[in-house]
ROSE-4610 file (N, C-alpha, C; in Angstrom, 1 decimal, always signed):
// ROSE-4610
residu = [X/X/X/X/X/X/X/X/X/X/X/X/X/X/X/X/X/X/X/X/X/X/X/X/X/X/X/X/X/X/X/X/X/X/X/X/X/X/X/X/X/X/X/X/X/X/X/X/X/X/X/X/X/X/X/X/X/X/X/X/X/X/X/X/X/X/X/X/X/X/X/X/X/X/X/X/X/X/X/X/X/X/X/X/X/X/X/X/X/X/X/X/X/X/X/X/X/X/X/X/X/X/X/X/X/X/X/X/X/X/X/X/X/X/X/X/X/X/X/X/X/X/X/X/X/X/X/X/X/X/X/X/X/X/X/X/X/X/X/X/X/X/X/X/X/X/X/X/X/X/X/X/X/X/X/X/X/X/X/X/X/X/X/X/X/X/X/X/X/X/X/X/X/X/X/X/X/X/X/X/X/X/X/X/X/X/X/X/X/X/X/X/X/X/X/X/X/X/X/X/X/X/X/X/X/X/X/X/X/X/X/X/X/X/X/X/X/X/X/X/X/X/X/X/X/X/X/X/X/X/X/X/X/X/X/X/X/X/X/X/X/X/X/X/X/X/X/X/X/X/X/X/X/X/X/X/X/X/X/X/X/X/X/X/X/X/X/X/X/X/X/X/X/X/X/X/X/X/X/X/X/X/X/X/X/X/X/X/X/X/X/X/X/X/X/X/X/X/X/X/X/X/X/X/X/X/X/X/X/X/X/X/X/X/X/X/X/X/X/X/X/X/X/X/X/X/X/X/X/X/X/X/X/X/X/X/X/X/X/X/X/X/X/X/X/X/X/X/X/X/X/X/X/X/X/X/X/X/X/X/X/X/X/X/X/X/X/X/X/X/X/X/X/X/X/X/X/X/X/X/X/X/X/X/X/X/X/X/X/X/X/X/X/X/X/X/X/X/X/X/X/X/X/X/X/X/X/X/X/X/X/X/X/X/X/X/X/X/X/X/X/X/X/X/X/X/X/X/X/X/X/X/X/X/X/X/X/X/X/X/X/X/X/X/X/X/X/X/X/X/X/X/X/X/X/X/X/X/X/X/X/X/X/X/X/X/X/X/X/X/X/X/X/X/X/X/X/X/X/X/X/X/X/X/X/X]
num = [1/1/1/2/2/2/3/3/3/4/4/4/5/5/5/6/6/6/7/7/7/8/8/8/9/9/9/10/10/10/11/11/11/12/12/12/13/13/13/14/14/14/15/15/15/16/16/16/17/17/17/18/18/18/19/19/19/20/20/20/21/21/21/22/22/22/23/23/23/24/24/24/25/25/25/26/26/26/27/27/27/28/28/28/29/29/29/30/30/30/31/31/31/32/32/32/33/33/33/34/34/34/35/35/35/36/36/36/37/37/37/38/38/38/39/39/39/40/40/40/41/41/41/42/42/42/43/43/43/44/44/44/45/45/45/46/46/46/47/47/47/48/48/48/49/49/49/50/50/50/51/51/51/52/52/52/53/53/53/54/54/54/55/55/55/56/56/56/57/57/57/58/58/58/59/59/59/60/60/60/61/61/61/62/62/62/63/63/63/64/64/64/65/65/65/66/66/66/67/67/67/68/68/68/69/69/69/70/70/70/71/71/71/72/72/72/73/73/73/74/74/74/75/75/75/76/76/76/77/77/77/78/78/78/79/79/79/80/80/80/81/81/81/82/82/82/83/83/83/84/84/84/85/85/85/86/86/86/87/87/87/88/88/88/89/89/89/90/90/90/91/91/91/92/92/92/93/93/93/94/94/94/95/95/95/96/96/96/97/97/97/98/98/98/99/99/99/100/100/100/101/101/101/102/102/102/103/103/103/104/104/104/105/105/105/106/106/106/107/107/107/108/108/108/109/109/109/110/110/110/111/111/111/112/112/112/113/113/113/114/114/114/115/115/115/116/116/116/117/117/117/118/118/118/119/119/119/120/120/120/121/121/121/122/122/122/123/123/123/124/124/124/125/125/125/126/126/126/127/127/127/128/128/128/129/129/129/130/130/130/131/131/131/132/132/132/133/133/133/134/134/134/135/135/135/136/136/136/137/137/137/138/138/138/139/139/139/140/140/140/141/141/141/142/142/142/143/143/143/144/144/144/145/145/145/146/146/146/147/147/147/148/148/148/149/149/149/150/150/150/151/151/151/152/152/152/153/153/153/154/154/154/155/155/155/156/156/156/157/157/157/158/158/158/159/159/159/160/160/160/161/161/161/162/162/162]
x = [+0.7/+0.2/+0.9/+2.0/+2.8/+3.7/+3.8/+4.4/+3.4/+1.9/+0.9/+1.1/+1.2/+1.0/+2.4/+3.3/+4.6/+4.3/+3.9/+3.6/+2.7/+1.7/+0.9/+1.0/+2.0/+2.9/+3.8/+4.3/+5.3/+4.8/+3.6/+2.9/+1.8/+1.5/+1.0/+2.2/+3.4/+4.3/+4.6/+4.8/+5.0/+3.8/+2.7/+1.9/+1.7/+2.1/+2.2/+3.6/+4.5/+5.9/+5.2/+4.5/+4.1/+3.2/+2.4/+1.6/+1.9/+3.0/+3.7/+4.8/+5.2/+6.2/+5.2/+4.0/+3.1/+2.7/+2.2/+2.1/+3.3/+4.4/+5.5/+6.0/+5.3/+5.8/+5.2/+6.1/+6.0/+4.9/+4.0/+2.9/+3.2/+2.8/+3.1/+2.1/+1.8/+0.7/+1.2/+0.9/+1.3/+0.3/+0.6/-0.4/+0.0/-0.7/-0.5/-1.6/-1.6/-2.6/-2.6/-4.1/-4.2/-4.7/-4.3/-5.0/-5.5/-5.9/-6.4/-5.4/-4.6/-3.7/-4.1/-4.9/-5.6/-5.0/-3.4/-2.9/-1.8/-1.7/-1.1/+0.0/+0.8/+2.2/+3.1/+2.4/+3.2/+3.8/+3.3/+3.4/+2.3/+2.0/+0.8/+1.2/+0.1/+0.2/-1.2/-1.3/-2.5/-3.5/-3.7/-5.1/-5.4/-4.4/-4.5/-5.5/-6.5/-7.9/-7.2/-7.5/-7.7/-8.7/-8.5/-9.3/-10.0/-10.9/-11.9/-12.2/-12.1/-12.7/-11.7/-10.6/-9.4/-9.0/-8.6/-8.2/-6.6/-6.1/-4.8/-4.2/-3.1/-2.3/-0.9/-0.9/+0.6/+1.2/+2.3/+2.8/+4.4/+4.5/+6.1/+6.6/+7.8/+8.4/+10.0/+10.0/+11.5/+12.5/+13.6/+14.7/+15.3/+15.6/+16.2/+15.7/+14.3/+13.6/+12.5/+12.4/+11.4/+10.1/+9.5/+8.3/+7.6/+6.0/+5.2/+5.2/+5.6/+5.1/+4.2/+3.7/+2.6/+1.8/+0.6/-0.2/-1.2/-1.6/-2.8/-3.4/-4.6/-5.6/-6.2/-6.4/-7.0/-7.6/-8.5/-9.1/-9.0/-9.1/-9.0/-10.0/-10.2/-11.2/-11.6/-12.4/-12.9/-12.1/-10.8/-9.6/-8.5/-8.9/-7.8/-6.8/-6.9/-5.8/-6.1/-5.1/-5.3/-4.6/-4.9/-4.3/-4.1/-3.0/-3.0/-2.1/-2.8/-2.2/-1.3/-0.1/+0.7/+1.3/+1.0/+1.4/+3.0/+3.6/+5.1/+6.3/+7.4/+8.6/+9.0/+9.1/+9.2/+10.8/+11.7/+13.1/+13.5/+13.3/+13.8/+13.1/+12.2/+11.4/+11.4/+11.3/+10.9/+9.4/+8.8/+7.5/+7.1/+6.0/+5.5/+4.0/+3.5/+2.2/+1.8/+1.0/+0.4/-0.8/-1.3/-2.7/-3.1/-4.5/-5.4/-6.7/-7.7/-8.5/-8.8/-9.6/-9.8/-11.1/-11.5/-13.2/-13.7/-12.7/-13.6/-13.0/-14.4/-14.2/-13.3/-13.5/-12.8/-11.4/-10.9/-9.3/-9.1/-8.9/-8.6/-7.2/-6.4/-5.5/-4.4/-3.6/-2.6/-1.2/-0.3/+0.7/+1.5/+2.2/+3.1/+3.9/+4.6/+5.7/+5.1/+3.8/+3.1/+3.8/+3.6/+4.0/+4.0/+4.7/+4.6/+5.4/+4.9/+5.3/+5.9/+7.5/+8.3/+8.3/+7.9/+8.0/+8.7/+9.3/+10.3/+9.5/+9.5/+8.5/+9.7/+10.5/+11.2/+11.7/+11.9/+12.5/+14.0/+14.9/+16.0/+16.8/+16.4/+16.7/+17.1/+16.8/+17.1/+15.6/+14.7/+13.1/+12.7/+12.4/+12.0/+10.4/+9.5/+8.3/+7.6/+6.1/+5.5/+5.0/+4.9/+4.4/+5.3/+4.5/+5.3/+4.5/+4.9/+4.6/+5.0/+3.9/+4.4/+3.9/+4.8/+4.8/+3.5/+2.9/+1.6/+1.4/+0.7/+0.3/-1.1/-0.9/-2.0/-2.3/-3.5/-4.3/-4.2/-4.4/-4.2/-5.7/-6.1/-7.2/-6.7/-7.8/-7.3/-6.8/-7.4/-7.1/-6.8/-5.9/-5.7/-7.0/-6.8/-7.9/-7.3/-8.1/-7.8/-6.9/-7.2/-6.2/-4.9/-4.7/-3.4/-2.3/-2.6/-1.8/-1.3/-2.1/-1.5/-0.4/-0.5/+0.4/+1.6/+1.5/+2.9/+3.6/+2.8/+3.5/+4.0/+3.6/+4.4/+5.7/+5.5/+6.7/+7.9/+7.3/+8.4/+9.1/+8.2/+8.8/+9.8/+9.3/+10.4/+11.5/+11.4/+12.8/+13.9/+13.2/+13.8/+14.6/+13.9/+14.5/+15.7/+15.8/+17.3/+18.3]
y = [-1.2/-0.1/+1.1/+1.0/+2.5/+2.5/+1.4/+1.7/+2.2/+2.0/+2.7/+3.9/+4.5/+5.9/+6.8/+5.9/+6.7/+6.8/+5.9/+5.9/+7.1/+7.1/+8.1/+9.8/+9.8/+11.0/+11.3/+10.4/+10.6/+11.1/+10.4/+10.8/+12.2/+12.5/+13.9/+15.0/+14.7/+15.5/+15.7/+14.7/+14.7/+15.7/+15.3/+16.0/+17.4/+17.7/+19.1/+20.0/+19.3/+19.8/+19.9/+19.0/+19.2/+20.4/+20.6/+21.5/+22.8/+23.1/+24.3/+24.5/+23.5/+23.6/+24.1/+23.5/+24.2/+25.4/+25.7/+27.2/+28.1/+27.6/+28.5/+28.5/+27.9/+27.8/+29.1/+29.5/+30.7/+31.1/+32.3/+32.5/+33.7/+34.0/+35.1/+35.7/+36.9/+37.8/+38.6/+38.2/+38.6/+39.6/+40.9/+41.8/+42.5/+42.9/+43.5/+44.0/+44.8/+45.5/+45.1/+44.8/+44.5/+45.9/+46.2/+47.2/+46.9/+48.0/+47.6/+48.8/+48.7/+49.4/+49.8/+51.0/+51.6/+52.0/+52.4/+52.9/+52.2/+50.7/+49.8/+50.1/+50.8/+51.0/+50.3/+49.4/+48.4/+48.9/+50.0/+50.5/+51.1/+51.1/+51.8/+53.4/+54.2/+55.4/+56.2/+57.5/+57.9/+57.9/+57.1/+56.6/+55.0/+54.4/+52.9/+53.0/+51.9/+51.8/+50.7/+50.7/+49.4/+48.8/+47.3/+46.1/+45.5/+45.5/+44.9/+43.6/+42.2/+41.2/+40.4/+40.9/+40.1/+39.1/+37.7/+36.7/+36.6/+36.3/+36.0/+34.7/+34.1/+33.0/+33.2/+32.9/+32.5/+31.4/+30.8/+30.0/+29.8/+28.6/+28.2/+27.2/+27.5/+26.1/+25.8/+24.5/+24.3/+24.7/+25.2/+26.2/+25.2/+24.0/+23.0/+22.1/+21.7/+20.7/+21.3/+22.7/+23.4/+22.9/+21.9/+21.3/+22.4/+22.5/+23.2/+22.7/+23.6/+23.0/+23.6/+24.8/+25.6/+26.3/+26.6/+27.2/+27.7/+29.1/+29.7/+30.9/+30.8/+31.9/+32.8/+34.0/+34.9/+35.7/+37.0/+37.8/+39.2/+40.3/+41.6/+42.4/+43.0/+43.8/+44.9/+45.7/+46.8/+47.8/+47.8/+48.9/+48.1/+47.2/+46.1/+45.7/+45.4/+44.9/+43.4/+42.5/+41.2/+40.7/+39.9/+39.4/+38.1/+37.5/+35.9/+35.5/+34.8/+34.1/+33.1/+32.9/+31.8/+30.9/+29.7/+29.0/+28.3/+28.4/+27.6/+28.7/+28.3/+28.8/+28.5/+29.1/+28.5/+29.0/+28.9/+29.3/+28.2/+27.2/+26.5/+26.6/+27.6/+27.9/+29.2/+29.3/+30.9/+30.7/+32.1/+32.2/+33.5/+33.6/+34.6/+34.8/+35.8/+36.1/+36.2/+35.8/+36.0/+36.5/+37.0/+37.2/+35.8/+35.9/+34.7/+35.0/+35.9/+36.3/+37.7/+38.4/+39.8/+39.8/+40.9/+41.1/+42.2/+42.6/+43.5/+42.9/+43.0/+42.4/+43.1/+44.5/+45.4/+45.5/+44.9/+44.8/+43.5/+42.6/+41.5/+40.7/+41.6/+40.9/+40.9/+39.8/+39.6/+40.0/+40.9/+41.4/+39.9/+40.3/+39.2/+38.6/+39.3/+38.9/+38.2/+38.1/+37.3/+38.0/+38.9/+39.4/+38.7/+38.9/+38.2/+39.0/+38.9/+39.8/+38.8/+38.6/+37.8/+38.2/+37.1/+37.5/+36.5/+36.7/+36.1/+35.7/+34.3/+33.9/+32.8/+33.6/+33.0/+34.1/+33.7/+34.5/+34.5/+33.5/+33.7/+34.3/+35.5/+36.3/+37.8/+38.3/+39.6/+40.2/+39.8/+40.2/+39.4/+40.2/+39.5/+39.6/+40.4/+40.4/+39.4/+39.3/+38.5/+39.1/+40.2/+41.2/+41.1/+40.8/+40.9/+41.5/+42.5/+43.5/+43.3/+42.6/+42.2/+43.6/+43.5/+44.5/+44.7/+45.8/+45.8/+45.0/+44.2/+43.6/+44.3/+44.3/+44.9/+43.9/+44.3/+43.6/+44.8/+44.6/+45.7/+45.7/+46.9/+47.1/+46.5/+46.2/+45.8/+47.2/+48.1/+49.4/+50.5/+51.4/+52.3/+53.6/+54.4/+55.1/+56.4/+57.1/+58.6/+59.6/+59.6/+60.2/+59.9/+58.6/+58.3/+59.1/+59.7/+60.3/+61.5/+62.0/+63.4/+62.8/+61.6/+60.8/+60.8/+59.9/+59.7/+60.8/+61.8/+63.5/+63.8/+63.8/+64.3/+63.5/+62.5/+61.3/+61.6/+61.9/+62.2/+63.8/+64.5/+65.9/+65.6/+65.2/+64.9/+64.2/+63.1/+62.6/+63.1/+64.4/+65.5/+66.4/+66.5/+67.5/+67.1/+65.5/+65.2/+65.2]
z = [+0.0/+0.1/+0.1/+0.9/+0.8/-0.6/-1.2/-2.5/-3.6/-3.4/-4.3/-4.0/-2.7/-2.4/-2.7/-3.0/-3.5/-5.2/-5.5/-7.3/-7.3/-6.7/-7.0/-6.5/-5.6/-5.4/-6.2/-7.0/-8.2/-9.4/-9.6/-10.7/-10.6/-9.3/-9.2/-9.2/-8.9/-9.0/-10.3/-11.3/-12.7/-13.4/-13.3/-14.0/-13.3/-12.3/-11.8/-12.7/-12.7/-13.4/-14.8/-15.5/-16.9/-17.0/-16.2/-16.1/-16.2/-15.3/-15.1/-16.2/-16.9/-18.0/-19.0/-19.4/-20.4/-20.2/-19.2/-18.8/-18.9/-18.8/-19.5/-20.9/-21.8/-23.0/-23.5/-24.5/-24.8/-25.8/-25.5/-26.7/-27.2/-28.3/-29.3/-29.8/-30.0/-30.4/-31.5/-32.7/-33.9/-34.5/-35.1/-35.5/-36.9/-37.6/-39.0/-39.3/-40.7/-41.2/-42.6/-43.2/-44.6/-45.4/-46.4/-47.2/-48.7/-49.3/-50.5/-51.1/-51.9/-52.5/-53.7/-53.7/-55.0/-56.2/-55.9/-56.9/-57.8/-57.3/-57.8/-57.7/-56.6/-56.8/-55.8/-55.3/-54.2/-53.3/-52.7/-51.5/-50.6/-49.4/-48.9/-49.1/-49.4/-49.6/-49.3/-49.2/-48.7/-49.2/-50.3/-50.8/-50.5/-49.9/-49.4/-48.4/-48.6/-47.6/-46.7/-45.5/-44.8/-45.1/-45.2/-45.5/-44.5/-44.1/-43.1/-43.6/-43.0/-43.4/-44.4/-44.6/-45.4/-44.6/-45.2/-44.6/-45.0/-43.8/-43.8/-43.3/-43.6/-43.1/-42.4/-41.1/-40.7/-40.9/-41.6/-41.8/-41.5/-40.7/-40.4/-41.0/-41.5/-42.3/-41.5/-41.4/-40.6/-41.9/-41.1/-41.9/-42.8/-42.4/-42.9/-44.0/-43.4/-44.5/-45.2/-44.7/-45.6/-45.2/-44.5/-44.2/-43.4/-43.7/-42.8/-41.6/-40.3/-39.1/-38.3/-38.6/-37.9/-39.0/-38.8/-39.5/-39.1/-39.0/-38.2/-39.4/-39.3/-40.2/-39.3/-39.6/-39.3/-40.3/-39.7/-40.5/-39.6/-40.8/-40.2/-39.7/-38.5/-38.1/-38.8/-38.5/-39.1/-39.6/-38.9/-39.3/-40.1/-40.4/-41.4/-40.4/-39.5/-38.4/-38.2/-38.2/-37.9/-36.7/-35.6/-34.7/-34.3/-34.4/-34.3/-32.9/-32.3/-31.3/-31.6/-31.2/-31.5/-30.1/-30.3/-29.0/-29.5/-28.7/-28.6/-29.4/-29.0/-29.7/-31.0/-32.1/-33.5/-33.7/-33.1/-33.5/-34.3/-34.7/-35.9/-37.1/-37.0/-38.1/-38.6/-40.1/-40.8/-40.9/-40.4/-40.3/-40.9/-41.9/-42.4/-42.4/-42.4/-42.9/-44.3/-45.0/-46.1/-46.5/-47.8/-48.1/-48.5/-47.8/-48.4/-49.3/-48.7/-49.4/-49.3/-50.4/-50.3/-49.6/-49.3/-48.7/-49.7/-50.7/-51.5/-53.0/-53.6/-55.1/-55.9/-55.9/-56.8/-56.2/-55.3/-54.7/-54.3/-55.2/-54.8/-55.3/-56.1/-56.7/-55.8/-55.7/-54.8/-55.9/-55.5/-56.2/-57.1/-57.8/-58.5/-57.5/-57.0/-56.2/-54.8/-54.6/-53.6/-52.2/-51.8/-50.6/-49.4/-48.4/-47.1/-46.0/-44.9/-43.8/-42.6/-42.8/-42.1/-40.4/-39.7/-38.1/-37.6/-36.6/-35.6/-34.5/-34.2/-32.9/-32.1/-31.4/-30.5/-29.5/-28.2/-27.3/-27.4/-28.2/-28.3/-29.3/-29.3/-30.4/-30.2/-28.8/-28.4/-28.3/-28.9/-28.5/-27.1/-26.1/-24.6/-24.5/-25.6/-25.2/-26.0/-25.8/-26.9/-28.0/-28.3/-29.3/-30.4/-31.5/-33.0/-33.9/-34.5/-35.5/-36.9/-37.8/-39.2/-39.9/-41.0/-42.2/-42.5/-43.2/-43.9/-45.0/-45.4/-46.7/-47.4/-48.8/-49.5/-50.8/-50.9/-52.3/-53.1/-54.3/-55.1/-56.0/-56.6/-57.6/-59.1/-60.1/-61.2/-62.1/-61.8/-62.3/-61.2/-61.4/-60.4/-60.4/-59.5/-59.2/-59.7/-60.5/-61.2/-60.6/-59.1/-58.2/-58.0/-58.2/-58.2/-59.2/-60.0/-61.0/-60.4/-59.7/-58.7/-57.8/-57.0/-56.3/-57.1/-58.3/-58.7/-59.5/-59.9/-60.3/-59.2/-57.8/-56.6/-56.2/-56.6/-56.2/-57.3/-58.5/-59.7/-59.3/-58.7/-58.8/-57.6/-56.4/-55.2/-55.6/-56.6/-57.0/-57.8/-58.4/-59.4/-58.3/-57.1/-56.1/-55.2/-55.5/-54.8/-55.5]
């Protein structure tokens, strides 16, 4: 009977240890913004519109084998911002957020270079908090808005002044 009690105590201690270890596993919060880039300039500008309801995907791949090790999808809020909560350290992986689906019929093209916002999801790199901010991503319109001509003219003039 004493032997059974000892085994029960050891099992209980092991379960407590596992529970504590699991609760200390890193958790990361990745956020970013999705736009409709109405000028087809491939950079956000004063005419870019935040896109509510756009779908994004975070995907992590092993640095060596390039096998997908983690995937998480999310959707932007009314301000075009997404927030993804990632469980666990991904120090052996390369992780990036990509565009999945636009919520705007007239702004649904994914640029040819298929934009991705790289994110580092490990505490072993000098970043000591759980928040990770990804670069903005943008779908583009089939045709640029007429007011974009003004933007391009301003950019060209600024370039001449340099």
